N, C-alpha and C positions, 0 to 999 in steps of 0.2 A: 504493499498500500503506498501510495505516494506523502510526504508529510504533509500537503496539503489537506488529504481527507483525514490525516488524523485531526488537523488543526480543526478542520469545518465540527467534524463529528463525535470526536474528543472520546470518551468512556461508550459512548455510541456506536464506537466504528463497528465489533463485532456484529450487531443489528442489522445497521445500515448496507454493512458487506451483503448479507443475509439476503435482504432484500433487494439489492441490487443483481445480484444473483440469479434470483427468481424471475426479473424482471428480464432480464437477460435470456433467459430459456424461452421466455415464452415472445420475446420481441418476433415479430414479422423476421422473415427471411430475404423475401421479395423487395426489389428496388422502393423506394418510399421517401420520402418527406418524414423524418419525425420531430414532432413539435412536443418538445423536451420542455420547455418553458417561456410560457404565453401569459401575460397578465399586466397587471397596472397598478401603479401606485396605489396605495389605498384611501389617499387623499382625495384622489381624481376617479374613484370607482362609478360607474353609474352614468360619465358623461359620455361615454360612446369609446373611448381610448381602445379599451382591450378589442371590441367589435372592430374598429380601423387597423388594429395590427392582423388580428386571425385574417380577416378579410384579403388583406395583402399578403399574407402567407399563401392562404388556397387560391388567389388568383393565379399568383405565381406556380402553383402546385398544378392547377386547371390550363396554363397556357403548356407547362412542360407534361403535360401527361401525363402524371403521375401520383400515385395517391399520397395520403397522409397517415400518419398514427399519432396520437399520444395515448396518453394514462392519465387517470385523474381521482383522486382519492379522496373527494367531497362528491357526495353524491348528488349534491344541489348544485352540481356543475354539467352532469350529463345529461339534463335537458337543454342546456346552452349549446353544449357542443354538437347536440341533434339537431337544433335548428341549423347551424352549420352542413349538413349534412353527414356528422358521424355517426357510426351503429357501434353499440356497444358487442365486439367480438366475443369477451368473458370478461368476468368475477374473478380475480385471483386473490388469493388468502396469503397475505405477506407473513412472514414467521414472525416468532416473538410477539405476537399480539399485537402485529401491525394494523394500520389502518387497512381497509378493502379497497381493493385497486381495480377500476375498471379500465380496459385495454377498450381504444377505442378508434375504428378505421373508417377513410372516407374516401372513395372512389373520387378523380376526378372528372369535372366536369366537361 
């Protein structure tokens, strides 16, 4: 593990590594865009910035005829991503009582 990984996760490093291992095992193998981290600052949430950011990435996916993949640990975000055309492909149980994780896939339009 890298020193940066240890700095970020500290005593939770083993749990984080176990979660990443599970995520890597179920990650799609076919070519796709991986939207690993999309979000906005809490002070501007609800103003459409996240939607603009997501739309810009999906427009590029569509232009390249490339699917998109993401995971969400928040059940309230699943319908948000579904509005962009994502569908849940599986619910993943993370080890050590980690949060549920929804894997989501979107075909290009």
